[in-house]
C-alpha positions in Angstrom: 70.1 51.0 26.7 73.4 50.0 28.4 74.3 50.6 32.0 71.6 50.8 35.1 68.1 52.3 34.7 67.7 55.4 36.7 64.5 56.6 37.0 63.3 58.5 33.7 61.2 61.3 32.9 58.0 61.2 30.8 59.9 63.9 28.4 60.9 62.0 25.7 60.1 63.8 22.7 62.2 67.2 22.1 64.4 66.1 19.2 61.5 64.2 17.8 60.1 67.7 17.5 63.4 69.4 16.0 63.5 66.6 13.5 59.6 66.0 12.1 57.2 68.8 13.6 56.2 72.3 14.0 57.3 73.5 17.1 56.3 71.5 20.1 56.8 72.4 24.1 54.5 70.8 25.8 55.2 70.7 29.7 54.9 66.7 30.3 55.1 65.2 34.0 57.9 63.4 35.6 56.5 60.3 36.9 54.6 57.4 35.5 51.3 57.4 37.3 48.2 56.2 35.7 47.2 60.1 36.2 50.2 61.1 34.8 50.4 58.7 31.9 47.1 60.0 30.4 48.5 63.5 30.0 51.1 62.2 28.4 48.9 60.9 25.8 46.9 63.7 26.1 50.5 66.6 25.7 51.7 64.2 22.9 52.0 66.3 19.5 48.7 65.5 16.9 50.3 66.0 14.2 52.2 63.3 13.9 56.1 62.4 12.5 57.1 62.6 8.8 55.6 60.3 6.4 58.9 61.0 3.8 60.4 57.6 6.1 59.2 55.3 8.6 55.9 54.0 6.6 57.4 50.0 7.3 59.7 48.3 9.8 63.1 49.3 9.7 65.7 46.8 8.2 69.1 47.0 9.6 71.8 46.4 11.4 72.9 48.5 15.2 76.9 48.5 16.6 75.2 48.1 20.6 74.7 44.0 20.8 78.1 43.4 18.8 80.5 45.7 20.2 78.5 47.8 23.2 81.3 51.2 23.2 84.1 49.4 21.1 83.1 51.1 18.3 84.9 52.7 15.6 84.3 53.4 11.6 86.4 50.2 10.1 83.5 48.2 12.2 80.9 50.1 10.8 82.2 50.5 7.3 82.8 46.6 7.3 79.1 45.7 8.4 77.9 48.0 5.4 79.9 46.3 3.1 78.7 42.7 4.4 75.4 43.8 3.9 76.4 44.1 0.2 79.2 41.0 0.1 76.1 38.8 2.3 73.1 39.7 0.0 71.3 41.5 3.2 71.2 44.5 0.6 69.5 42.5 -1.8 67.4 40.9 1.1 66.3 44.5 1.7 68.4 45.7 4.8 69.6 49.6 4.5 70.1 50.5 7.6 73.7 50.6 9.1 73.1 52.7 13.1 75.8 53.7 15.4 74.6 53.3 18.9 75.9 55.0 22.5 79.7 56.1 22.8 80.2 57.7 19.6 81.0 61.0 20.6 83.7 62.6 22.3 82.7 63.2 26.3 82.2 67.4 26.4 80.4 69.2 23.8 82.3 71.6 21.3 82.3 74.6 23.4 82.6 76.7 20.5 80.0 75.3 18.4 78.0 73.7 21.2 77.8 70.4 18.6 78.3 67.1 19.9 81.8 65.7 18.5 82.5 62.6 17.5 85.8 60.8 19.2 88.7 61.4 16.5 90.0 58.1 17.5 87.1 55.7 16.9 85.9 58.1 13.7 89.0 59.8 11.7 86.9 61.1 9.1 83.9 62.1 11.1 80.4 60.9 11.7 79.5 62.5 7.9 83.0 60.6 6.2 81.1 57.3 7.4 77.8 58.7 6.3 79.5 59.1 3.1 80.8 55.6 2.9 77.5 54.3 3.5 75.8 56.2 1.2 78.1 55.3 -1.7 77.0 51.6 -1.1 73.4 52.5 -1.6 72.5 52.3 2.6 71.5 54.7 5.2 73.0 55.6 8.3 71.7 55.9 11.6 72.8 57.6 14.9 72.2 57.5 18.8 71.2 60.5 21.3 69.2 60.9 24.5 66.5 63.0 26.0 68.7 63.7 28.9 71.7 65.4 30.1 73.7 62.3 29.3 73.4 59.2 26.9 72.9 56.1 29.1 76.7 55.2 28.9 77.1 59.0 30.3 78.2 60.6 26.8 76.5 63.8 25.8 72.4 64.4 25.5 70.3 66.4 23.3 68.8 67.6 26.6 68.7 71.4 26.2 70.3 71.1 22.5 68.1 70.0 20.6 67.9 72.6 17.8 71.8 72.5 17.2 71.6 68.4 17.5 69.0 68.7 14.9 70.7 70.5 12.9 74.1 68.7 13.3 72.6 65.0 12.6 70.7 66.4 9.2 74.5 68.1 8.0 76.0 64.8 8.8 73.1 62.9 6.2 71.9 61.2 9.1 68.6 58.3 7.8 67.4 57.2 11.6 67.7 58.2 15.1 67.6 56.1 18.2 66.5 58.3 21.2 67.3 56.7 24.6 65.8 57.9 27.5 68.7 58.1 30.3 69.1 60.9 32.4 65.6 63.2 31.9 64.5 65.6 34.0 61.2 66.8 33.1 60.9 69.4 30.4 62.3 72.3 27.8 61.3 73.6 24.7 61.8 73.1 21.2 61.5 74.2 17.0 61.7 72.2 13.2 64.2 70.3 10.4 65.0 67.3 7.8 62.5 64.5 8.3 64.8 61.2 9.8 63.3 58.1 11.1 62.6 58.1 14.5 62.7 55.0 17.1 61.8 56.8 20.9 63.7 54.6 23.2 61.3 54.8 25.6 61.4 50.9 26.9 57.6 50.4 27.3 57.2 53.5 30.2 54.6 55.4 29.7 52.3 53.2 27.5 54.1 54.9 25.0 52.0 52.4 22.5 49.1 54.7 23.0 51.0 58.2 21.6 54.3 56.9 20.5 52.8 57.4 16.3 52.3 61.2 17.1 55.7 61.7 18.1 58.1 58.8 16.3 57.4 55.7 13.8 58.7 53.5 16.0 59.1 53.3 20.0 60.7 50.5 22.6 58.0 48.3 24.2 60.4 47.3 26.8 64.3 47.1 28.5 66.8 46.0 26.4 67.3 42.3 24.8 69.5 39.6 25.9 70.0 36.5 23.6 67.9 34.1 26.1 64.7 32.4 25.2 63.0 33.7 28.2 63.6 37.5 26.8 62.1 36.0 23.5 58.9 35.0 25.1 58.3 37.9 27.5 58.2 40.1 24.8 56.1 38.3 22.2 53.9 38.5 25.5 54.2 41.9 25.8 53.7 42.6 22.4 50.9 40.3 21.4 48.5 42.9 24.4 49.0 46.0 21.9 48.8 45.0 18.3 46.6 47.7 17.8 49.1 50.3 17.5 51.1 48.4 14.6 50.3 50.0 11.2 52.3 52.0 8.2 54.9 54.9 10.2 53.7 53.0 13.5 56.0 50.5 14.7 55.6 48.6 18.2 60.2 47.7 18.9 60.7 44.6 20.4 64.4 45.7 20.4 67.6 44.5 18.3 68.0 41.1 17.4 70.0 38.5 19.4 70.6 35.9 16.0 74.6 35.2 16.5 74.8 36.2 19.9 74.5 33.8 23.1 73.4 30.4 22.8 70.3 30.4 21.2 69.0 27.5 19.3 68.5 27.6 16.0 64.8 26.8 16.3 64.9 29.7 18.9 66.4 31.9 16.3 63.9 30.9 14.1 60.7 32.1 16.0 63.5 35.0 17.3 62.8 36.3 14.1 59.6 35.1 12.4 58.0 36.8 15.5 59.7 40.5 14.9 58.5 39.6 11.0 55.2 38.5 12.0 54.6 41.4 14.4 56.3 43.7 12.2 59.1 45.4 14.9 61.6 47.2 13.7 64.8 44.3 12.6 68.2 45.8 13.1 70.4 42.6 13.5 72.8 43.1 16.3 75.8 41.1 15.8 79.4 40.8 14.1 77.8 40.1 11.1 81.1 37.8 9.6 80.7 35.2 11.8 77.0 34.7 11.1 76.2 30.5 10.0 74.9 30.0 7.0 71.7 28.7 8.6 71.8 32.0 10.9 71.9 33.6 7.3 69.6 31.5 5.5 66.9 32.9 8.7 67.8 36.7 8.3 67.5 37.0 4.7 64.2 34.4 4.3 63.0 36.3 1.0 59.0 35.3 2.1 59.2 36.3 5.7 60.8 39.4 5.0 58.0 39.7 2.3 55.7 39.4 4.8 57.2 41.8 7.3 57.8 45.1 4.4 54.4 44.4 2.7 53.3 47.5 1.0 49.5 47.2 1.2 48.6 45.4 4.6 50.8 47.1 7.1 49.1 45.4 10.5 50.6 42.4 12.1 49.5 39.1 12.4 47.3 38.2 15.5 46.5 35.8 18.0 43.7 33.1 16.6 41.7 30.3 18.8 42.9 27.3 16.7 40.6 25.1 17.4 37.6 24.4 19.6 39.9 22.8 22.3 43.1 24.0 21.7 45.2 25.6 25.2 45.5 28.6 26.3 49.1 29.6 26.5 51.2 32.6 27.1 52.0 34.0 24.8 49.5 32.7 22.4 50.8 30.2 20.2 48.5 30.2 16.9 48.8 33.7 14.7 46.5 34.9 11.5 47.7 37.9 9.0 47.1 39.4 5.7 49.9 40.0 2.6 49.8 40.6 -0.4 50.5 37.1 -1.5 47.1 35.8 1.0 46.6 34.8 3.8 49.7 33.5 6.5 49.4 30.9 9.9 52.2 31.4 12.0 52.5 28.9 14.6 55.1 29.2 17.8 55.5 25.8 20.1 56.5 27.6 23.0 57.0 24.6 24.9 60.1 22.1 25.8 59.8 19.3 23.4 58.6 18.9 19.9 54.9 18.8 19.9 52.1 18.3 17.2 50.7 21.6 16.7 46.3 21.2 14.7 44.2 24.6 13.6 41.2 24.6 11.5 41.7 26.3 8.1 37.5 27.4 9.3 38.8 28.9 12.8 41.0 31.4 10.6 39.4 34.5 10.4 38.8 35.7 7.0 38.8 32.0 5.5 35.8 29.4 5.3 35.1 26.2 4.3 37.0 24.4 1.2 40.2 23.1 0.1 43.5 24.7 1.0 47.4 24.5 -0.5 49.8 24.7 2.4 53.1 26.6 2.0 55.3 26.4 4.1 57.4 30.0 4.1 60.7 28.3 5.7 61.4 26.0 2.5 59.6 27.8 0.1 58.2 24.8 -1.0 54.3 23.6 -0.7 53.7 21.3 1.5 52.7 17.7 -0.6 48.5 17.3 -0.9 45.7 19.5 -0.4 44.1 19.9 2.9 40.5 20.8 4.2 39.3 20.6 7.8 42.1 20.8 9.9 46.1 21.1 9.2 48.6 19.2 12.1 52.2 19.7 12.0 55.1 18.4 14.2 56.8 21.7 15.7 59.9 21.1 17.3 60.5 22.8 20.6 60.8 26.8 20.7 60.5 26.6 17.0 57.7 28.4 15.0 56.1 26.9 11.7 55.4 29.7 8.9 52.6 29.4 6.3 51.1 30.6 3.1 47.5 29.4 3.0 45.6 29.5 -0.1 42.3 28.4 -1.2 41.9 25.9 -3.8 39.2 26.4 -7.0 
């Protein structure tokens, strides 16, 4: 999240316990040594979060990458209306999320609540929620497990019960819970189910216990609109694919499509990787500036169908494309099932156009025979029938995406 990264405590489950679970009060340690990490995993709740939400990875938008602290009710309501006008709601996007800096700088002395900044939110957060809900969408809010948020607004430490009740009363559907300014431990007690994203920046081996606390968890520090970040987070995530499934999502952080100087090919890979690794997809740009090509990427119906598949909750996984395929970091070839069949995704991690080849027999779950290759980007079958191997020219930093169907 914003600002510099302080040394963080491992105790980042307080408000989650309030929102999702029965009373939870383990005393968790405050450093990230190997022994302590095992203690955290052992101390996380066993019942898991609410199953009333969070089965599939979230699709939505977040204020931070576009606006940082310069947020307002008008911007957020405009984004919600753009979900409708740009066809994003029809594509499945539903969460309109407010990040840090929405509050006044001190808690209300009478109620103990965090109050919305009346200049930024003249109708309060509940007023924004009403407008977003009226569009058939959902609203998210941001808080922090420490004394202050990363931008130094009031955190939820010691106020979990009042904050959980406040957010529920406002009609909040999604909570991003950051990890700045956290001391040692505190106690908790229960409220309404809200989709919970544990923003612990990939620390404390969160993938080993995150599903016992929330629905998704950050795998690293903040994203940036750079090819190096995209490659880095894919590399991190492919080492922990076993933690991904229904109600359980490794969060690769908010999308950067529309930000910085990413090429079209890099933006396709950015989106495709978040799709096939089943990360939450939260757009993070001023959507009024999205180009036709960028909208086509983020609205691609076939890729979104893989991401939101209701039968197969797991991600695509790396496979050995051919007997002599080079080893790359991250891997370039991935396969995974959806309700439509077997999919193959190929990332060209190199800096120039290259021919990529895979053997059908090397794809787990396929055998010999003849196959149709369907291009998920274009929505069209590649002309011809294929057997043995398939080769394609992939531009630098681009990702090819296919549905492979065996012909009778």
